[in-house]
C-alpha positions as CSV (number, residue, x, y, z in Angstrom):
1,X,23.9,-16.1,16.4
2,X,22.5,-18.2,13.6
3,X,19.4,-17.2,11.7
4,X,17.4,-20.0,13.2
5,X,18.3,-19.1,16.8
6,X,17.6,-15.4,16.3
7,X,14.2,-16.2,14.8
8,X,13.3,-18.3,17.8
9,X,14.5,-15.6,20.1
10,X,12.3,-12.9,18.4
11,X,9.3,-15.2,18.5
12,X,9.8,-16.0,22.2
13,X,10.3,-12.4,23.1
14,X,7.3,-11.3,21.0
15,X,5.1,-14.0,22.7
16,X,6.2,-13.0,26.1
17,X,5.7,-9.2,25.7
18,X,2.5,-9.4,23.7
19,X,0.9,-11.9,26.1
20,X,0.6,-8.9,28.4
21,X,-2.2,-7.7,26.0
22,X,-4.2,-10.7,27.2
23,X,-3.7,-10.5,30.9
24,X,-2.3,-7.1,32.0
25,X,-4.5,-4.1,32.8
26,X,-4.6,-1.7,29.8
27,X,-5.4,2.0,29.7
28,X,-9.0,3.0,29.7
29,X,-10.6,4.7,26.7
30,X,-13.7,6.7,26.3
31,X,-16.0,7.4,23.4
32,X,-16.8,11.0,22.4
33,X,-20.0,10.8,24.4
34,X,-18.1,9.9,27.5
35,X,-19.0,6.2,27.5
36,X,-16.1,4.0,28.6
37,X,-14.9,1.6,25.9
38,X,-14.4,-1.8,27.6
39,X,-11.8,-4.0,25.9
40,X,-13.3,-7.5,26.1
41,X,-11.5,-10.8,25.5
42,X,-12.1,-10.7,21.8
43,X,-10.6,-7.2,21.6
44,X,-7.5,-8.3,23.7
45,X,-7.0,-11.4,21.6
46,X,-7.3,-9.4,18.4
47,X,-4.7,-6.9,19.6
48,X,-2.4,-9.8,20.6
49,X,-2.5,-11.5,17.2
50,X,-2.1,-8.2,15.3
51,X,0.9,-7.1,17.4
52,X,2.5,-10.6,17.1
53,X,2.1,-10.7,13.3
54,X,3.3,-7.1,12.9
55,X,6.5,-7.9,15.0
56,X,7.3,-11.0,12.9
57,X,6.6,-9.2,9.6
58,X,8.8,-6.3,10.6
59,X,11.7,-8.5,11.8
60,X,11.3,-11.3,9.1
61,X,11.9,-13.8,11.9
62,X,9.6,-16.2,9.9
63,X,8.7,-16.1,6.2
64,X,6.1,-13.4,5.6
65,X,3.4,-15.6,4.2
66,X,4.0,-18.2,7.0
67,X,3.5,-15.5,9.6
68,X,0.2,-14.5,7.9
69,X,-1.1,-18.1,8.1
70,X,0.0,-18.3,11.8
71,X,-1.9,-15.1,12.6
72,X,-5.1,-16.3,10.9
73,X,-5.0,-19.6,12.8
74,X,-4.4,-17.8,16.1
75,X,-7.6,-15.7,15.6
76,X,-10.0,-18.6,16.3
77,X,-7.7,-20.4,18.7
78,X,-7.7,-17.4,21.0
79,X,-11.4,-16.6,20.5
80,X,-10.9,-13.4,18.5
81,X,-12.9,-14.6,15.5
82,X,-14.7,-17.6,14.1
83,X,-12.6,-19.6,11.7
84,X,-15.1,-19.4,8.8
85,X,-15.4,-15.6,9.4
86,X,-11.6,-15.3,9.2
87,X,-11.5,-17.3,6.0
88,X,-14.3,-15.3,4.4
89,X,-12.8,-11.9,5.4
90,X,-9.5,-12.8,3.8
91,X,-10.6,-14.7,0.6
92,X,-13.8,-13.0,-0.4
93,X,-12.4,-9.5,-0.7
94,X,-12.3,-7.9,-4.1
95,X,-8.6,-7.3,-3.5
96,X,-7.7,-11.0,-4.1
97,X,-9.0,-11.3,-7.8
98,X,-7.7,-7.8,-8.4
99,X,-4.3,-8.8,-7.2
100,X,-4.4,-12.0,-9.4
101,X,-5.3,-10.0,-12.5
102,X,-2.6,-7.4,-11.8
103,X,0.1,-10.1,-11.2
104,X,-0.7,-11.8,-14.6
105,X,-0.5,-8.4,-16.4
106,X,2.7,-7.5,-14.5
107,X,4.4,-10.7,-15.5
108,X,3.2,-10.2,-19.1
109,X,4.7,-6.8,-19.2
110,X,8.1,-8.3,-18.3
111,X,8.0,-11.5,-20.4
112,X,6.7,-9.8,-23.6
113,X,9.7,-7.5,-23.7
114,X,7.6,-4.4,-23.2
115,X,9.2,-3.6,-19.8
116,X,12.6,-4.0,-21.3
117,X,11.7,-1.6,-24.1
118,X,10.4,0.9,-21.7
119,X,13.4,0.5,-19.4
120,X,15.7,1.2,-22.4
121,X,13.7,4.3,-23.1
122,X,14.2,5.4,-19.4
123,X,17.9,4.4,-19.5
124,X,18.4,6.4,-22.7
125,X,17.1,9.5,-20.9
126,X,19.0,9.0,-17.6
127,X,22.3,7.9,-19.2
128,X,24.8,6.9,-16.6
129,X,23.0,8.8,-13.8
130,X,21.5,6.3,-11.4
131,X,20.0,8.9,-9.1
132,X,18.1,10.3,-12.1
133,X,16.8,6.8,-12.8
134,X,15.5,6.5,-9.2
135,X,13.7,9.9,-9.6
136,X,12.1,9.0,-12.9
137,X,10.7,5.7,-11.6
138,X,9.4,7.4,-8.4
139,X,7.7,10.2,-10.3
140,X,6.4,8.0,-13.1
141,X,4.9,5.6,-10.5
142,X,3.2,8.6,-8.7
143,X,1.7,10.0,-11.9
144,X,0.4,6.6,-13.0
145,X,-1.1,6.0,-9.6
146,X,-3.0,9.3,-9.6
147,X,-4.8,8.0,-12.7
148,X,-5.3,4.2,-12.3
149,X,-4.7,3.4,-8.7
150,X,-1.6,2.5,-6.7
151,X,-1.7,-1.3,-7.3
152,X,-2.1,-0.9,-11.0
153,X,0.6,1.7,-11.2
154,X,3.0,-0.6,-9.3
155,X,2.2,-3.5,-11.6
156,X,3.4,-1.3,-14.5
157,X,6.4,0.4,-12.9
158,X,7.8,-2.5,-11.0
159,X,8.8,-4.6,-14.1
160,X,10.5,-1.5,-15.4
161,X,12.7,-1.3,-12.4
162,X,13.4,-5.0,-12.4
163,X,14.4,-4.9,-16.1
164,X,16.7,-2.0,-15.5
165,X,18.4,-3.7,-12.7
166,X,18.7,-7.1,-14.5
167,X,20.1,-5.5,-17.6
168,X,22.9,-4.0,-15.4
169,X,23.3,-7.2,-13.4
170,X,22.6,-5.5,-10.0
171,X,23.0,-8.2,-7.3
172,X,19.8,-8.8,-5.3
173,X,20.0,-7.7,-1.7
174,X,23.5,-6.2,-2.0
175,X,23.1,-3.4,-4.6
176,X,22.3,0.0,-3.2
177,X,20.9,1.0,-6.6
178,X,18.6,-2.1,-6.5
179,X,17.3,-1.1,-3.1
180,X,16.7,2.6,-4.1
181,X,15.1,1.6,-7.4
182,X,12.7,-1.0,-6.1
183,X,11.6,1.0,-3.0
184,X,11.0,3.9,-5.5
185,X,8.8,1.5,-7.5
186,X,6.7,1.0,-4.3
187,X,6.8,4.5,-3.0
188,X,5.9,6.3,-6.2
189,X,2.5,4.6,-6.6
190,X,1.8,5.0,-2.8
191,X,2.6,8.7,-2.9
192,X,0.5,9.2,-6.1
193,X,-2.4,7.4,-4.4
194,X,-2.8,10.2,-2.0
195,X,-3.5,12.7,-4.8
196,X,-6.9,11.6,-6.1
197,X,-9.8,9.5,-4.9
198,X,-9.0,7.1,-7.7
199,X,-5.6,6.5,-6.3
200,X,-6.8,4.2,-3.5
201,X,-10.0,2.6,-2.3
202,X,-9.3,3.9,1.1
203,X,-9.7,7.5,-0.2
204,X,-13.2,6.7,-1.5
205,X,-14.0,4.9,1.8
206,X,-12.9,7.9,3.9
207,X,-15.1,10.3,1.7
208,X,-18.0,7.9,2.3
209,X,-17.6,7.9,6.0
210,X,-17.4,11.7,6.1
211,X,-20.7,11.9,4.2
212,X,-22.5,9.1,6.1
213,X,-21.3,9.8,9.6
214,X,-20.8,13.6,9.6
215,X,-22.9,14.8,6.6
216,X,-19.8,16.3,5.0
217,X,-19.7,15.9,1.2
218,X,-16.2,16.1,-0.3
219,X,-16.1,16.1,-4.1
220,X,-13.4,14.7,-6.3
221,X,-12.1,18.2,-7.0
222,X,-12.1,19.2,-3.4
223,X,-10.0,16.2,-2.5
224,X,-7.5,16.9,-5.3
225,X,-7.2,20.5,-4.4
226,X,-5.6,19.5,-1.2
227,X,-4.1,16.1,-1.8
228,X,-2.4,16.8,-5.2
229,X,-0.2,19.5,-3.8
230,X,0.6,17.4,-0.8
231,X,1.6,14.4,-3.0
232,X,3.8,16.6,-5.2
233,X,5.6,18.0,-2.2
234,X,6.5,14.5,-1.1
235,X,8.3,13.4,-4.3
236,X,11.5,15.3,-3.8
237,X,11.9,14.4,-0.1
238,X,11.2,10.7,-0.9
239,X,13.9,10.7,-3.7
240,X,16.4,12.5,-1.3
241,X,15.8,9.8,1.4
242,X,16.3,6.9,-1.0
243,X,19.5,8.2,-2.7
244,X,21.0,9.3,0.6
245,X,20.2,6.1,2.6
246,X,21.1,3.9,-0.4
247,X,23.7,5.9,-2.4
248,X,23.8,4.2,-5.8
249,X,27.1,2.8,-6.9
250,X,28.8,5.3,-9.4
251,X,29.0,2.7,-12.1
252,X,25.7,1.0,-11.4
253,X,24.2,2.0,-14.8
254,X,26.6,1.2,-17.6
255,X,25.9,1.1,-21.3
256,X,24.3,-2.4,-21.4
257,X,20.7,-1.3,-21.6
258,X,21.3,1.0,-24.6
259,X,24.1,-1.0,-26.3
260,X,23.0,-4.6,-26.0
261,X,19.6,-3.9,-27.7
262,X,20.5,-1.5,-30.4
263,X,19.3,-4.0,-32.9
264,X,15.9,-4.3,-31.3
265,X,12.9,-3.5,-33.6
266,X,11.3,-0.1,-33.2
267,X,7.9,-1.6,-33.7
268,X,6.0,-3.5,-31.0
269,X,5.9,-7.3,-31.2
270,X,2.6,-9.2,-31.1
271,X,3.2,-10.1,-27.4
272,X,3.8,-6.5,-26.6
273,X,0.7,-5.4,-28.4
274,X,-1.3,-8.0,-26.4
275,X,-0.1,-6.3,-23.2
276,X,-1.1,-2.9,-24.6
277,X,-4.5,-4.3,-25.5
278,X,-5.0,-5.9,-22.1
279,X,-4.1,-2.7,-20.3
280,X,-6.4,-0.7,-22.6
281,X,-9.2,-3.1,-21.8
282,X,-8.4,-2.8,-18.1
283,X,-8.4,1.0,-18.1
284,X,-11.4,1.2,-20.4
285,X,-13.5,-0.8,-18.0
286,X,-12.3,1.2,-15.0
287,X,-12.9,4.6,-16.7
288,X,-16.3,3.5,-18.1
289,X,-17.5,1.8,-14.9
290,X,-19.9,4.6,-14.1
291,X,-21.5,4.4,-17.6
292,X,-21.8,0.5,-17.4
293,X,-23.3,0.6,-14.0
294,X,-26.0,3.1,-15.1
295,X,-26.6,1.0,-18.3
296,X,-26.7,-2.4,-16.7
297,X,-27.7,-1.7,-13.1
298,X,-24.8,-3.9,-12.0
299,X,-21.9,-2.9,-9.9
300,X,-18.6,-2.9,-11.9
301,X,-15.9,-4.0,-9.4
302,X,-12.3,-2.8,-9.9
303,X,-11.2,-6.5,-9.9
304,X,-13.4,-7.1,-13.0
305,X,-11.2,-4.7,-15.0
306,X,-8.0,-6.3,-13.7
307,X,-9.1,-9.8,-14.6
308,X,-10.5,-8.7,-18.0
309,X,-7.2,-7.1,-18.8
310,X,-5.3,-10.2,-17.9
311,X,-7.6,-12.4,-20.0
312,X,-7.2,-10.1,-23.1
313,X,-3.5,-10.1,-22.7
314,X,-3.3,-13.9,-22.4
315,X,-5.8,-14.5,-25.3
316,X,-3.7,-12.4,-27.8
317,X,-0.3,-13.9,-27.0
318,X,1.5,-15.2,-30.1
319,X,2.0,-18.7,-28.6
320,X,-1.4,-19.0,-27.2
321,X,-2.2,-19.6,-23.5
322,X,0.4,-21.5,-21.5
323,X,-1.3,-22.1,-18.1
324,X,2.0,-23.2,-16.5
325,X,3.4,-19.7,-17.2
326,X,0.2,-18.2,-15.8
327,X,0.7,-20.1,-12.6
328,X,4.3,-19.1,-12.3
329,X,3.3,-15.5,-12.5
330,X,1.1,-15.8,-9.4
331,X,2.9,-15.3,-6.1
332,X,1.0,-17.5,-3.6
333,X,3.0,-15.9,-0.8
334,X,1.8,-12.4,-1.7
335,X,-1.8,-13.6,-1.9
336,X,-1.6,-15.3,1.5
337,X,0.0,-12.3,3.1
338,X,-2.7,-9.9,1.8
339,X,-5.5,-12.3,2.7
340,X,-4.2,-12.7,6.2
341,X,-3.9,-8.9,6.6
342,X,-7.6,-8.6,5.6
343,X,-8.6,-11.2,8.1
344,X,-6.7,-9.4,10.9
345,X,-8.2,-6.1,9.9
346,X,-11.7,-7.6,10.0
347,X,-11.0,-9.1,13.5
348,X,-9.9,-5.7,14.8
349,X,-12.9,-3.9,13.2
350,X,-15.4,-6.5,14.5
351,X,-14.2,-6.3,18.1
352,X,-13.7,-3.6,20.7
353,X,-10.0,-3.4,19.8
354,X,-10.6,-0.9,16.9
355,X,-12.4,1.7,18.9
356,X,-10.2,1.3,21.9
357,X,-7.0,1.7,19.9
358,X,-8.2,4.7,17.9
359,X,-9.5,6.4,21.1
360,X,-6.3,5.9,22.9
361,X,-4.3,7.3,20.0
362,X,-6.5,10.1,18.8
363,X,-8.2,11.6,21.9
364,X,-5.1,13.5,23.1
365,X,-4.5,15.0,19.6
366,X,-8.0,16.3,18.8
367,X,-7.8,19.5,20.9
368,X,-4.4,20.6,19.7
369,X,-3.7,23.7,17.4
370,X,-4.2,23.1,13.7
371,X,-0.7,22.4,12.4
372,X,0.5,20.1,15.3
373,X,-2.8,18.3,15.2
374,X,-2.6,17.7,11.5
375,X,1.0,16.6,11.7
376,X,0.5,14.1,14.5
377,X,-2.7,12.7,12.9
378,X,-0.9,12.1,9.6
379,X,2.2,10.5,11.4
380,X,-0.1,8.4,13.6
381,X,-1.9,6.9,10.7
382,X,1.3,6.2,8.8
383,X,2.6,4.3,11.9
384,X,-0.6,2.4,12.4
385,X,-0.4,1.4,8.7
386,X,2.4,-1.0,9.8
387,X,-0.3,-3.2,11.4
388,X,-2.4,-3.8,8.3
389,X,-2.0,-5.3,4.8
390,X,-4.8,-3.1,3.4
391,X,-5.3,0.6,3.1
392,X,-9.0,-0.1,3.0
393,X,-8.8,-2.0,6.3
394,X,-7.0,0.9,7.9
395,X,-9.6,3.4,6.7
396,X,-12.5,1.1,7.7
397,X,-11.1,0.7,11.3
398,X,-9.8,4.1,12.1
399,X,-11.8,6.7,10.1
400,X,-15.2,6.1,11.7
401,X,-13.8,6.4,15.2
402,X,-11.7,9.5,14.3
403,X,-14.8,11.2,12.7
404,X,-16.9,10.4,15.7
405,X,-14.2,11.8,18.0
406,X,-13.9,14.9,15.8
407,X,-17.7,15.4,15.4
408,X,-18.1,15.4,19.2
409,X,-15.9,18.5,19.5
410,X,-17.8,21.9,19.9
411,X,-17.9,24.3,17.0
412,X,-17.1,21.8,14.3
413,X,-18.7,22.9,11.0
414,X,-18.1,21.0,7.8
415,X,-15.0,22.9,6.8
416,X,-13.4,22.5,10.3
417,X,-14.3,18.8,10.3
418,X,-12.8,18.2,6.9
419,X,-9.6,20.1,7.9
420,X,-9.3,17.9,11.0
421,X,-10.0,14.5,9.3
422,X,-8.2,15.2,6.0
423,X,-4.6,14.5,7.1
424,X,-5.6,11.1,8.5
425,X,-7.8,10.2,5.6
426,X,-5.0,10.9,3.1
427,X,-2.4,9.2,5.1
428,X,-4.2,5.9,4.9
429,X,-2.6,5.4,1.5
430,X,0.9,6.0,2.7
431,X,2.1,2.4,3.4
432,X,5.8,3.4,3.1
433,X,7.2,1.8,6.2
434,X,6.5,-1.9,6.2
435,X,6.4,-4.0,3.1
436,X,3.4,-6.0,4.3
437,X,1.3,-2.9,4.8
438,X,0.1,-2.8,1.2
439,X,0.0,-5.2,-1.8
440,X,1.7,-2.3,-3.7
441,X,4.8,-2.7,-1.6
442,X,4.7,-6.5,-1.8
443,X,4.9,-6.4,-5.6
444,X,8.3,-4.6,-5.4
445,X,9.5,-6.5,-2.4
446,X,9.0,-10.0,-4.0
447,X,11.6,-9.1,-6.6
448,X,14.2,-9.6,-3.8
449,X,16.3,-6.4,-4.1
450,X,15.5,-5.1,-0.6
451,X,14.5,-6.4,2.8
452,X,11.7,-5.3,5.1
453,X,14.4,-3.7,7.3
454,X,15.6,-1.6,4.3
455,X,12.2,-0.2,3.6
456,X,11.4,0.3,7.3
457,X,14.6,2.5,7.8
458,X,13.8,4.6,4.7
459,X,10.1,4.8,5.6
460,X,10.7,6.1,9.1
461,X,13.0,8.8,7.7
462,X,10.4,9.7,5.1
463,X,7.6,9.8,7.8
464,X,8.7,13.4,8.8
465,X,8.5,15.1,5.4
466,X,5.4,13.1,4.4
467,X,3.6,14.2,7.5
468,X,4.7,17.8,7.2
469,X,3.5,17.9,3.5
470,X,0.1,16.5,4.4
471,X,-0.3,18.8,7.4
472,X,0.8,21.9,5.5
473,X,-1.5,21.2,2.6
474,X,-4.5,20.6,4.9
475,X,-3.9,23.7,7.1
476,X,-3.2,26.1,4.2
477,X,-5.6,24.8,1.5
478,X,-8.7,23.9,3.4
479,X,-10.7,27.1,4.0
């Protein structure tokens, strides 16, 4: 069957099956207080659009960005959301300028030669051992993400993986090493994002919901005490899944990276220094945000640091600012996909679909013993992540309902409530199954070395050790 015919078949089957969400009787759901949650037309329409988009994203029956646009158009056409609200939800988020700044910096890391220099340093340490290269990129991405956030870490580590593959002429879409390396560039930052509140905005959002809805205050150190061991436990299983599912070709890493550039200068060029200065400005603003907010009374958004870093990098380039190069560094498809995911998340959150879906999924789990409950909560959130292009949207939709369900249980003190909610809160950062579930994954995906099916297969295998790691840490370390 041709690609066009198979795409038409997937779309037709998806429309037929998901149309049941609009007309068929659906299971009843109840709030913790016993009140029945009625799924109105807006909720049904939102579920239909979300399911349809998730199916097309997972199968790649249509281009990813095109699917996003179709989904956003369907929202007002089916009565799920006003058109202007859908546009605002997608385009006014802080994620979009953050992504633009990160894309510019990411491209500068590659074009300046800094990524190539760093990849040579990695290659010098891994030699002709491709499995070691996969592990180093995975671990480096995780450590960076703990400090500067998953998207920023991916912006730094992804060009390194690309440079390493390009230097060794790994064919896109056909190289097992290419698949393992680039998925590692996505997974490392996503795993590291679990470890600290700074790793993902969804972590901070979950902590805020706990404080506001349940009166449970979780500090930075309390989060790390549980999440850091969990993240560290995930790294080896993640590496094992990648090198087993995509066994690197024995001769995939030759001597090109070390031999072809032996004459390269040991000192950084001006363009490389411009990138270093831009990243320093970016990190400086992020780290000093609290001081600036107290001094100025103005909120310092994460996207401000990303855009400032990009401006510093561009301003210090040796050949000045070439706006055509800047435009080429921006992936409009990625921006559209992220914006459409934010619109979909807003539609679910603003309708009865969010509460209905969370109640259906979580109510049977709440009363289970500690470890099975933590395991199923973590796995459920990881699977639900396939429906969203934003960790923040996942946390905003699911965490309030889960906290409400948990708080309604008898005998729930602050420690018990934190132990119950923690696996789900930390899992909101683990977008390791579907490429469209996070901008972090999209940065690696747009390089073209792996398909959404490749990452989905690996992600489903990784789901088990990831959920076990989160559940074990939460049960053993929260007392």
